[in-house]
C-alpha positions in Angstrom: 232.8 188.9 54.9 233.7 189.8 58.4 231.7 192.7 59.8 229.0 192.5 57.1 225.4 191.2 57.4 224.3 188.4 55.1 222.0 190.8 53.3 224.8 193.3 52.7 227.1 190.6 51.4 224.4 189.4 49.0 224.1 192.9 47.5 227.8 193.2 46.7 228.6 190.3 44.2 228.4 192.6 41.1 230.7 195.3 42.5 233.1 192.7 43.8 233.2 191.0 40.4 234.0 194.2 38.7 236.7 195.0 41.2 238.1 191.5 40.7 238.2 192.0 36.9 239.9 195.3 37.3 242.6 193.8 39.6 243.1 190.8 37.3 243.6 192.9 34.2 246.7 194.6 35.6 247.7 191.8 37.9 250.9 189.7 37.2 250.4 186.8 34.9 249.9 184.2 37.6 249.1 180.5 36.9 245.4 181.2 37.0 245.8 183.5 33.9 247.1 180.6 31.8 243.6 179.3 31.5 242.2 182.6 30.1 241.2 183.5 26.6 240.7 187.2 26.1 241.4 189.4 29.1 238.8 188.7 31.8 237.2 185.9 29.8 237.5 182.3 31.2 238.9 179.8 28.7 236.5 177.1 27.6 237.5 173.8 29.3 238.9 171.1 27.1 237.4 167.6 26.7 240.1 166.2 29.0 239.2 168.8 31.7 235.5 168.1 31.4 236.2 164.4 31.9 238.0 164.9 35.2 241.2 166.5 34.0 243.2 163.4 34.6 246.2 164.8 32.6 246.1 168.3 33.9 249.1 167.8 36.2 251.1 166.2 33.5 250.4 168.9 30.9 251.4 171.6 33.4 254.8 170.1 33.7 257.2 172.0 31.3 259.1 168.8 30.5 255.9 167.1 29.3 255.3 169.8 26.8 258.7 169.2 25.1 257.7 165.7 24.0 254.3 166.4 22.6 253.4 165.6 19.0 254.3 168.0 16.3 251.9 170.8 15.9 250.0 171.5 12.7 251.1 174.2 10.3 249.2 177.5 10.7 248.8 179.4 7.5 248.2 183.1 8.5 246.3 183.7 5.3 243.6 181.4 6.5 242.9 183.4 9.7 242.8 186.9 8.4 239.3 188.1 7.5 238.3 190.3 4.5 238.4 193.7 6.0 236.1 196.6 5.2 237.2 200.2 5.4 234.2 202.2 6.7 236.0 205.5 7.3 237.9 207.1 4.4 239.8 209.4 6.8 241.6 206.5 8.4 244.6 206.7 6.0 245.0 210.4 7.0 245.1 209.4 10.6 247.7 206.8 9.8 250.0 209.3 8.2 249.7 211.5 11.3 250.8 208.7 13.6 253.5 206.9 11.6 257.0 207.7 10.4 258.7 208.9 7.2 259.6 206.0 4.9 263.1 204.5 5.5 265.6 204.3 2.7 267.0 201.0 3.9 265.1 197.7 4.1 268.0 196.3 6.1 267.5 199.0 8.7 263.8 198.1 9.1 264.4 194.4 9.4 267.3 194.8 11.8 265.2 196.9 14.1 262.3 194.5 13.9 264.6 191.6 14.9 266.7 193.3 17.6 264.2 195.5 19.4 261.5 194.4 21.8 257.9 195.2 20.7 256.8 198.5 22.1 253.5 200.3 22.1 252.6 201.0 18.5 254.3 197.8 17.2 252.3 195.5 14.9 252.6 191.8 15.8 251.3 188.5 14.4 251.1 185.9 17.1 249.7 182.5 18.0 246.9 182.5 20.6 244.8 179.4 21.5 246.0 177.5 18.4 245.1 180.4 16.0 246.9 183.2 14.3 246.0 186.7 15.4 247.2 190.1 14.5 247.2 193.4 16.4 248.9 196.4 17.8 250.8 196.5 21.1 249.3 198.7 23.7 251.5 197.9 26.7 255.0 196.2 26.7 255.8 193.4 29.3 256.5 194.6 32.8 259.7 192.6 33.2 262.2 190.2 31.6 262.9 186.6 32.5 259.8 186.2 34.5 256.8 184.3 33.2 254.4 186.1 35.5 255.2 189.5 34.2 256.4 188.8 30.6 253.3 189.4 28.6 252.3 192.4 26.5 248.7 193.6 25.9 247.7 193.6 22.3 244.5 195.0 20.6 243.6 192.6 17.8 241.8 193.0 14.5 238.6 191.7 16.1 238.7 194.4 18.8 239.9 192.0 21.5 242.5 192.7 24.2 244.8 189.8 24.6 247.9 189.1 26.7 250.7 187.8 24.5 254.1 186.2 25.3 256.9 187.5 23.1 257.7 183.9 22.3 254.3 183.4 20.7 255.0 186.2 18.1 255.5 184.9 14.6 256.1 188.3 12.9 256.8 191.7 14.3 257.0 195.2 12.9 258.5 197.7 15.4 256.8 200.9 16.2 254.6 201.3 13.1 252.6 203.9 15.0 253.6 206.4 17.6 253.4 204.8 21.0 253.0 208.1 22.9 250.1 209.0 20.7 248.4 205.6 21.5 249.0 206.1 25.3 247.5 209.6 25.1 244.1 208.2 24.1 243.9 206.0 27.3 242.6 202.9 25.6 243.6 200.6 28.4 242.0 202.8 31.0 238.7 202.5 29.1 239.4 198.8 28.3 235.9 197.6 29.3 234.3 199.9 26.8 234.6 198.0 23.5 233.0 200.9 21.5 235.4 203.5 22.9 236.1 205.9 20.0 239.9 205.8 20.1 239.8 202.0 20.3 237.5 201.7 17.4 239.7 204.0 15.3 242.8 202.0 16.1 241.0 198.8 15.0 240.1 200.6 11.8 243.8 201.4 11.3 244.6 197.7 11.7 242.0 197.0 9.0 243.6 199.7 6.8 246.9 197.9 7.2 245.4 194.5 6.2 243.8 196.2 3.1 247.3 197.5 2.1 248.7 194.1 2.6 246.1 192.6 0.3 246.9 195.2 -2.4 250.7 194.5 -2.1 250.3 190.8 -2.3 249.1 191.0 -5.9 252.3 193.0 -6.7 254.8 190.7 -5.0 253.4 187.4 -6.1 255.1 187.3 -9.4 258.3 188.9 -8.1 258.7 186.2 -5.4 258.7 183.5 -8.1 261.6 185.3 -9.8 263.3 185.8 -6.5 263.1 182.0 -5.7 264.7 181.2 -9.1 267.7 183.4 -8.1 268.2 182.3 -4.5 267.1 178.6 -4.5 269.7 175.8 -4.6 269.6 172.7 -6.8 270.4 170.5 -3.8 269.3 171.8 -0.5 267.1 174.4 1.3 268.6 177.9 1.3 268.1 180.4 4.1 267.0 183.8 2.9 266.7 187.2 4.5 263.5 189.2 4.3 265.4 192.5 3.7 267.2 191.0 0.7 263.9 189.8 -0.7 262.3 193.2 -0.2 265.3 194.8 -2.1 264.8 192.2 -4.9 261.0 192.8 -5.1 261.6 196.5 -5.3 264.3 196.2 -7.9 262.0 194.1 -10.2 259.7 197.1 -10.5 261.2 199.3 -13.3 258.1 201.5 -13.3 258.8 202.5 -9.7 255.2 201.7 -8.7 256.5 200.5 -5.3 258.1 203.9 -4.6 254.9 205.7 -5.3 252.9 203.2 -3.2 255.2 203.5 -0.1 254.8 207.1 1.1 255.4 206.1 4.8 256.9 203.5 7.1 253.3 202.2 7.6 253.2 201.3 3.9 256.7 199.8 4.0 255.7 197.5 6.9 252.7 196.4 4.9 254.9 195.4 2.0 257.2 193.4 4.3 254.2 191.5 5.8 252.7 191.0 2.3 256.0 189.3 1.3 255.9 187.2 4.4 252.3 186.1 3.9 252.9 185.3 0.2 255.8 183.1 1.3 253.6 181.3 3.8 251.0 180.5 1.2 253.4 178.8 -1.3 254.8 175.5 0.1 256.4 174.6 -3.2 258.9 177.5 -3.1 259.2 178.7 0.5 259.5 177.1 3.9 258.4 179.2 6.9 258.9 177.0 10.0 257.7 179.8 12.3 254.2 178.9 11.3 254.5 175.6 13.1 253.8 176.4 16.8 256.4 175.0 19.1 257.7 175.3 22.7 260.7 177.4 22.2 263.0 175.9 24.9 266.4 177.5 24.4 268.9 178.8 27.0 267.1 182.1 26.7 263.6 180.8 26.6 262.2 178.0 28.7 258.6 177.6 29.8 257.7 181.1 28.5 260.4 182.8 30.6 262.6 184.9 28.4 263.6 188.4 27.5 261.2 190.5 25.6 262.6 189.8 22.1 260.3 188.1 19.7 261.7 185.0 17.8 263.1 185.9 14.4 261.2 184.7 11.4 262.9 181.7 9.7 262.6 181.7 6.0 264.0 179.1 3.5 263.9 178.7 -0.2 262.9 175.2 -1.1 265.4 173.3 -3.3 264.6 173.2 -7.0 263.9 169.4 -7.1 261.3 169.9 -4.3 259.7 172.7 -6.2 259.5 170.5 -9.3 258.0 167.5 -7.3 255.5 169.5 -5.3 254.3 171.5 -8.3 253.7 168.4 -10.3 251.9 166.9 -7.4 249.6 169.9 -6.9 248.6 169.8 -10.5 247.6 166.1 -10.6 244.0 165.6 -11.6 241.5 163.4 -9.7 242.1 160.5 -12.1 245.9 160.4 -11.3 245.3 160.9 -7.6 242.8 158.0 -7.5 245.3 155.8 -9.4 248.1 156.7 -6.9 245.8 156.0 -4.0 244.9 152.6 -5.4 248.6 151.7 -6.0 249.4 152.6 -2.3 246.5 150.4 -1.1 247.8 147.5 -3.2 251.2 147.9 -1.5 249.6 147.9 1.9 247.7 144.7 1.1 250.6 143.0 -0.6 253.9 144.5 0.7 257.0 144.1 -1.4 260.7 144.3 -0.6 262.4 147.6 -0.4 264.6 146.9 -3.4 261.6 146.1 -5.5 259.9 149.3 -4.2 262.9 151.3 -5.4 262.6 149.8 -8.9 258.8 150.3 -8.9 259.2 154.1 -8.4 262.4 154.3 -10.4 261.8 152.6 -13.7 258.7 150.5 -13.5 254.9 151.3 -13.5 255.1 153.5 -10.4 257.6 155.9 -11.9 254.8 158.3 -12.8 254.0 158.5 -9.1 257.5 159.4 -7.9 256.8 163.1 -7.7 253.7 162.5 -5.7 255.7 160.2 -3.3 258.4 162.9 -2.9 255.7 165.4 -2.2 254.3 163.1 0.6 257.8 162.9 2.1 258.0 166.7 2.0 254.6 167.1 3.7 255.9 165.1 6.7 258.4 167.8 7.6 256.4 170.7 6.2 252.7 169.9 6.8 251.3 172.9 4.9 247.4 172.9 4.6 247.6 173.0 0.8 249.6 169.8 0.7 247.4 168.1 3.3 244.2 169.2 1.5 245.5 167.7 -1.7 246.4 164.4 0.1 243.0 164.3 1.7 241.5 163.6 -1.7 243.2 160.1 -1.6 240.9 157.4 -0.2 243.9 155.5 1.1 244.2 157.9 4.1 240.6 157.5 5.1 240.8 153.7 4.8 244.0 153.6 6.8 242.8 155.8 9.7 239.0 155.2 9.7 238.4 158.9 9.1 237.6 161.0 6.1 238.8 164.3 4.7 241.7 166.4 5.7 241.4 165.4 9.4 242.8 162.0 8.4 246.0 163.5 7.0 248.8 164.7 9.1 252.6 164.2 9.5 251.9 161.2 11.6 249.4 159.6 9.3 251.7 160.0 6.3 254.6 158.5 8.2 252.4 155.5 9.2 251.4 155.0 5.5 255.0 155.1 4.3 255.9 152.6 7.1 253.0 150.3 6.0 254.1 150.1 2.4 257.6 149.2 3.5 259.4 152.4 2.6 260.2 154.1 5.9 262.0 152.2 8.7 262.4 149.1 6.5 265.0 146.4 7.3 267.6 148.0 5.1 267.0 151.5 6.5 265.8 150.9 10.0 266.2 154.5 11.1 264.8 156.6 8.2 265.6 160.3 8.5 262.5 162.2 7.3 264.4 165.5 6.8 267.1 163.9 4.6 264.5 161.8 2.8 262.5 164.9 1.9 265.5 166.3 0.0 266.1 169.5 1.9 269.6 168.6 3.0 270.8 167.2 -0.4 269.8 164.9 -3.2 269.0 161.3 -2.3 271.1 158.8 -4.3 269.3 157.5 -7.4 269.4 153.9 -6.1 267.6 155.0 -2.9 264.2 156.5 -2.3 265.0 157.4 1.3 268.0 158.3 3.5 269.0 157.4 7.0 272.3 159.3 7.1 274.5 161.4 4.9 275.9 158.3 3.2 272.6 158.0 1.4 273.0 161.4 -0.1 274.8 162.3 -3.3 278.1 163.4 -1.8 279.4 165.1 -5.0 276.3 167.2 -5.3 276.4 168.2 -1.6 280.0 169.4 -2.0 279.1 171.2 -5.2 276.2 172.9 -3.5 278.3 173.9 -0.5 280.9 175.6 -2.8 278.2 177.4 -4.7 276.6 178.7 -1.5 279.9 179.9 -0.2 280.5 181.8 -3.4 277.0 183.3 -3.2 277.7 184.5 0.4 281.0 186.1 -0.6 279.7 187.9 -3.7 277.4 190.9 -4.2 273.8 190.1 -5.0 272.9 190.9 -8.6 269.5 191.3 -10.1 268.4 190.4 -13.7 266.5 193.7 -14.4 266.3 196.0 -17.3 267.1 199.0 -15.3 267.1 199.9 -11.5 264.6 202.3 -10.1 265.8 205.9 -9.4 266.0 205.2 -5.6 268.7 202.5 -6.1 272.4 202.7 -6.9 273.7 199.4 -8.1 277.4 200.2 -7.6 280.4 197.9 -6.8 280.5 199.5 -3.3 277.6 197.3 -2.3 275.4 200.3 -1.6 271.9 199.5 -2.7 270.3 202.8 -1.8 271.5 206.3 -2.8 271.8 209.0 -0.2 272.5 208.7 3.6 270.6 206.2 5.7 268.7 207.9 8.6 269.0 206.5 12.1 266.1 205.1 14.1 263.6 206.5 14.9 262.8 208.2 11.6 261.6 211.8 11.4 258.0 212.4 12.1 255.6 212.7 9.2 253.6 215.4 11.0 254.7 218.7 12.5 252.1 218.6 15.4 250.3 215.7 17.0 247.0 215.2 15.2 245.9 212.0 16.8 243.7 209.3 15.3 
């Protein structure tokens, strides 16, 4: 430093480092922040960076990231720890910082989708290839600017993380009072991890996860009944989270949900419990948002966007897919070994595509057809449950030279189906994996795969389209013995009795009590 003696300069590294951390915490999200983990913590270098970083310039190119291989499915249930509530007064603190329960699930979901996350919002997001959950402490500074478009989130693990809105997979708007959170000055005391208000807020997050765990047991059976009502016989059907919440509540004639949802905090926990249950069941539901991707639309390119989080995409798997995947998941070790041996024999002695169709259609391999269909489905929806089941087959380890689940991925399954002469064969040189998986329509009986719509059962597709159009134009009905008291199933399409309050909802407390 100019004007300082060497001795004086040597005495200042600690103070300078602290000042640098302070400046970087509130500094714009410059390129140097892209290599950080938690705030102020340098990211561990990758193997490529340790070996000279020969690909660093290519990876930093936004166009390079659009052609990378398909990411693995991230099941949120695998990343959430078992929480422990150490303070029984936490729930009282929650009721003092949240809202009265809303009478409309549609109102809640619309607000979650159309409103940027604000302080007090709960968000699930992808960070360093893992799923995290936390509460927003500070919203992004600006829109359409990658250097200012990150919010600060306090996670379940008591970490402060900067998060892009495009990395959010599920958002619940203003579950807690943002003004109450700001009043406790958690960010000002950000370097004190044991700060009392920060520790209490982490305990509130743990309380939220405990409520989710309790709700998941209640919604598990209801979601199966819901799928049987919304699923199509031919193709994947888009579903709305608010409609599913209405259905789940309507299937509870004892009104247990009404008693268990005394606040907006509890309603948000139920919505996330439904979402997590859908993520854990690959046979009935498809949640593409769990597959991390570079969201490059006209509103979002290279992490520059407005502050809206991407909407959760939810689909009900077709009934044939449910049947095939369920049969596959219940196969015992003996049948899995037999299926693996059959695939190995096809690799060693390939047969023509027509003979392959006959093998899986009417000959010896007909008993393996459901397992084959499940493999095709796993290519487009690589859920960990499916990949783990496939990893028990020795054929994947033999084909890739690896063992276990690491040998199974969308790419390895595709290579295996190519090796047996099914995918990209001379008769179907450009196999479409999505059509072949059966989510766009039934594949014709004389074909195992599809390369275009001509390989789909046209009559079934037309029938499915007419049925879906009729569903969209008609009122949803529920096969229940009697609706709860809070519902009014009338022809006027009003699902809730009484007036619907506008956002924000009235406060639960009369005076700020804090947490």
